[in-house]
N, C-alpha and C positions, 0 to 999 in steps of 0.2 A: 533466691529459691535455689539456684542449681549452682554448682562448683565453679561455673565458668565466668558467673556474672561477677563485673567488678565486686569488690569492697569498699565499703567506707570506713574510716578508722574506729568513731565512738559516738558516744553519747554523753552529755554532760547534764549533770541536774546540782540546784543548790537552793536552801531553804534557811532563813534566818527570821527570827520573831525576836518579841522583847519579852517572852514567859515562857515557860516550857511548854511545848507542843509534841504531837505524835511525829516528830522529824523523821526517824530512822523508816517509819511506816508510809509515810507521805514519799519520802525518796524511793523506796521500793516499787511504790504502785506507781509512779513517774516513771522510773528504770522501765517497768514495763511494758509502758507505753513506748520507749525509745529501744525497746529490743530489737527492733529491725536494724539501727545501727551498729549493735556488735553483740556477738552470741557467744563469743569463747571466755570471756569472764566478767564479774559482776562485783561491783564493790560499793560501800556505804562507810563514810567516817562521822564522827560525830565527837564531841568533849561532853565527858559525864562527870560533873564536879571538878571541872577545869584540866580535865586530864583527856588526852585525845585515844580515843579508840577507834579500832577500825577492823571490818570483818568483809574480806572478799575470798573469791574462790573462781574456779574454771567451771564453767556450763553458763546456762540462762539464769536471770533472775530469780526465776523459781526454784532453781537447783541449790543457789547459794544463801536465798532467804526463807527458809521454810515456815510454815505457819505458827509453828512452837516457837522460834525463834522470833517471830513478830509481836506473840503475844506477851513476852517476858523484855520487849525492846523499852527502856526508859524513858521518857518524857526529855526531849532537850531541847535548847533554842538555837541546835544550828545543827544541819547535815548537808553533805555532800556526797553524790553517787556519780557511779562511772560505770556504762555498758562498754566494752573492747571488742574490736577486731585488729589483730595487728597488722600495720603495716611498715613501722619500725618498730624493731625489736621483737623477739620470738615470741610465739604463745606459748607462755609458762607464767605459773602463779607468780614469779618475780617480778615480772612486769603487769601484773594487773594492777588496777587502780581503784581509787585514789591514792597515790603516793604520798606515804607519810616521811616527814621531819621533825624528830624532835628534837631540840638545841636549848640551851639554856636561856638563849635570847627568844627563842620563840618556836610555836608548834604550830605544824602547818599540815593542813591536807591538800591537795592537789588533783584535779581531774582535767585532763586535757583532750580537746577533738583536734586533729591536725597534723600538721608535720612539719619540721621545723629544720628549711635550708641550711644552716649554720650549725648544726647540732654536733656534727664530726668534728669540725674545727674547735669547738666550745670544749668537746669532751677530752680532746688531745691534749689541750692547754690545762683544765682541770687536772687530768692525771700525770700530766709533767709537773704540775706544781706540788705531786704529793696527794693528790685526794684519791678517795677509793669509793669507785661507785658500785653499787650494789646490782643495778638492771642494766638492760643494753636498749632499754627506751630514752626518747629524748626528754620525757615528762621530768625525770630526775634531774637534769641539769637544768630545767628550769628552779625547779627546787633549790636548788645550790646556789644558783646566782640572785634569788631573792633574800638567802639566810646570810649570803656574802655582805649584799647591802644593807642587812640590818646590822651587820659588825661594824660596818663604817659608820654607825650612828643614825641612820634614817628612819624615818618611823615605816610603820607597814604598807603605806600607801606608797611614799617614795620610793621605797625597796622594790615594790614590786613595778612601778613605773620605770624605774631604771632599767630592770631587768628585761622586760618588754621590750624596751627601746635597744635591748643589745640584741635581741635574738630575732630573726628571719623568718618567713615564712608564714604558714598557717598555724593559728593558733585561736581557739576559743576556750577560755579555761575558767575554771569556778574556783576558788581558793577557801577555803575556811580556816580561819585562825578560832581561840578561844570565845570571843566574843565582837567578831568580826568576819564579814563576807565580803571578797572582791570578785567579780566578775569582768574578763577582759576579752575584747576579740581583736584580732591582727589590723593591721591598717589598713589590707586590702579586702577582708572581708569575705574571705575565701569559705570560712563555714560559718553557718549559721548560730545566732544567740538571742534568745528574748528574754524579757522580764516581765514578772506576773506580779499578784498580789493575791493574799489567800486571807484573809482577813487583814490583821495586822504584820503579816509576814511577808516579808520580799522574796520571790521566787525568782530562779532562772533556769533555763532550759534550752538544749539544741532546738527543739522545735513546740508548735503549740498545742501540738496533740498533749504534750506531757501535763500542760498546763490545763489542758481542758479533762485530763483523767482527774484531777485533782479537784476541780469545781472552781480551778484559782482563775482570777480575771486580767486577761493580756493586759499590760501597760504599754509596752513598745519593745521595738527590736534593739538592741545593744548597737551602736552605730560602729561601723569599721573603724577602728583605731580610738576607740571610747572604752575606759576603765570606770567601773563603776562600784563606788566601796560602800557598805550598808553595816551600819552596828546594831547590836539589840537595843539602843535607845531609840532606834528608827530613825537615826540622821543617815543620810543619804549625799553621797559625793560624788560629782562626774569628772574626769580628768581626760585629757585626748595625748595619745602617742605622736611623736615625730612624723611629720610626712604622711598623714594619713587620707586616703583616698578611695572611694568607694569603686574598685575597678576587678575585684576578683573574686565576685562570687560563682561559686561552682557551677556551671551549667547542669551538670548531673544530677545535683541535686533535686532538682526541676521533673528530670527524665526519671530518674529512678530512686535516688537513695531514701526521699523524703516521703513521710507518710502523705498520702492523697487529703488527708484532712486538715494537713498544716497549711498554715501561711509564713512565709519566707519573706522579710522586709517589704511586707505587706501584700507580697503576691501570694496568691491562692494556687497551691501545688495541683489539685484538684483542676481548677480551669485552666492552668498553663497547659497540662497534658492532653485535654481536648481541644485546645486551640492548635497542639501539635498533628493531630489528627487530622482537624481540619484541614492544616497544611498538606500534610502527606498526599491527601486525594487531589489537593488544587494542583499540585506537581504533576501528578500524573495518574488520570481519573482512569478509571479503571471498570469494566463490567465483570460481576460476580453475584452471585445467589446468596451470599451471608458475607458479612464482615465479623471475626472473630478475633479477640485477643487472649494472648499466652496469659494464662495467671500467674502471677497477679499483675505483674508489671507492664502489661499492655492493654490492660482493660480499659482505662481510661481515654487513652490514644484511638484505641479501638470507637470507642462509644464517637468520640469528635468524626472520626472518618465517615463512621456510619452517619452521622446528623449532617455532614457536607454534601454526603453522596445521595442518599435516599435510600442506600442499600441497607436491608434491616440487618440488626446484631443479633448473634444467636451464639449462644455457647458452644465451643467447638470440644473442651475437655471438661471432665470432672477431675478436681484434685483432691487426693488422699489427705486430710489434714491431720491424721495421725501417724503418717510415716515419718523416721527419724531424720535427720539431715542429712543429704547425699555426700557433703564432703568429710564426714567423719568415717564414712566406711574404707577400708584398707587397701582395696587395689579398685583399677580401673572399671574391671568387669562388672564388680556389684554397684560401682558410683550408678554406672549406666543402667543397671538392674534397677536401683532406686528412682532414677528418672522415669522410669516405663511405670514402676509401680506408684508414682507420684501422682502421673497425669496418666489419665487413659479416656482416649478419643470418644466421642458421643456419634456411635455410627447413625443415629438416627438424623443428625444434624447433618452430617458430611457426606455421607454415602450419595455419588452421583452429583453433588455440586460443586459449583465454582466457588473456591475460599480465599476472601483476602485475609492474610492472618498478620495481626501488628504485634510487633515486640518492641522493647526498648533499646538493643543491642545486640550487636554479634561481636564476639571477641576472637575466638580462635575457630567457631562454624560448629564445634560438635553438636551443643545442644540443638542448634536450629537444624540441623541433619536429620537428628533423631525425631524431632518433635514433626518436622515434615513427611519424613517416613510414616511415620505413626499415621499422620492423617491420610496418605495415600493408600497404607494398608486398611483404612476404616473404610475407604472406597470415593474418597474428593475426587472430582476429575480434574479439578485445576488447584494449584495453591500457587496463591501470589504474595511474595512476603514483602511487608512494609515496615521500615525500621524508625522509631521516633526521636533517633538521633543521628548524627552523621557518622562515618566510619571512624573508629578507632585508627589513630596511625602513631602516637606518640605517649610517653609515659606522662604519669603526673608525679609531679613532686611535691603535693600539696596535701596529701592524705587521702586519695584512692588509689587503693591497690589494682592496679592494671598490670597485665602481664607484660614482659619482656616484646620490643616491639619486633623481635624476630619471631614471636609466636602469633603475633596479630594478624590476621586474615586478610586483613584489607592492604596489606603491605607485602603481601604474595599475588595478589589476584586482583583485577579491577572488577568492576560491580558485575559484568557478564561472567567474569570466571569465578565470582562467591556465588552468583545466582547457579550457575550450574553444580558448583560443587555442593551446597546444599539442597540441591534437587528441587528446587523451587521453578514454576513457569515464568514468573519475574521477578524482580528486585527492585526496590527503591528505598533509598537512606533519606531521612531529612535533611538538608542541606543547613549549612552553618546561618546562615541568613535567615533561613524561616525559625530554625530554633532560638534566635535572637529574639525575633519578632513574637513568636509563642509566649514567651517567656515575658518580656516588657521589653518595649520600642525605645524606652527611656531610661533604661539601666544599662551598665556595663557587665559582661559577665567575661569568665575564664573559660576560653574554648581550649586552652592550649594541648590536651589530649585529641584533638580532633584536628587541628592547625600547626601545632609546635610553637605557637606566639602565645608565651606567658606575659601575664602581669606585674610581674615580681622577677627579679635577676635569680638564673639558675648558674651557680658555681661549676666549673669544669671539674671539681671533685666530685660533687653531687652529680653531676651527667654520670661519668665513670661507674660510680657507685650503682645507679640504675642499670646501666646498659651492660652491666655482669650480672645483672640480675639477684641481686644481694639485697633485698627488699627487707 
């Protein structure tokens, strides 16, 4: 919602059927449901009469795929779609996805969510071998590796499998060929990817909410390290990458990134957030008149806090649904003005009241400071800030755009210092242990941005790149 919030890199979608269907409109509808995962660019690729066709552009799905375009989109058997927020590679049309490859051996369209940790090394080797790269994102690297494996005589499945075993890091990928679709999730399962069915069509998406948007039936999650191949005849095959283990699911997917109506690896995002709110109250019981969530990211945790404490939940803000995104404004002053325009406090709720305010995170503290000041100006007698995640202290190397650690407020102040800086009467973060327990005590999760302990290796070269802030 605000420019200070961490951003997730992308959302992906794919559909394949045995006969022509409205594949492009289906993809556009699914991408609308995944819009929260990326608002910088959108794209859909399909095959018309055996030829790869791709439309992509900057902006949201509705900006790129207008009703006029949808009306004349031909029925096809296959489509792959993508919405993007850049973490690796600049925000430009050349980096919009799906990435297309047209070669005498194979034509591909590839959509990727995540961040490869060895892409710089691979890119350097490709350039030294004489390869010309046309983008600055790591998805193009994957396409090239697949084509090179095809040239070595491999079929598409084994070409993709060999390429996936070579790359490292986070990747949930959907690949469309003329008569085949391949979906693959990295061996640690950093990013979500699920499989569904719409009639006789196989469907893949970053989140189950995209399946719901189409009326598709959820089949199962793609396993960490699994590659699923589907063709237009209805054949489905499954392969496993080397050294696969479910140990890296991003915990912040459950805190903030995913839509609350989604299920990830069998876990309800909504219920996990409610449990986070319950745990926050148990950590530090506080007397107050109302529990209020910051729209929209704090609402489910606020509900949990209210249920556990017995303190009634009430809205503290009205959110203006019609204001443009604050991050596109040209200077900080206008961005701050946009925040004030997006949220307006409800004086009837907060005046003279003790408020427990729930949000998902504090990054640099600027947003929290402004929101608390708004409540004070509206007459709140006390504001107790509660955060449904631990403090951010470290970079993420797997597809979450977290600010340079030097700018993270938790690396400059202790909790008392942060509390004083944002102007709250008290401050409490959810502990790492309670975060894990709130999501699922039976699964392993990546909490590297909170603890600095990552479930996959991070090379010194990659650390230097992130430490330099060039993300």
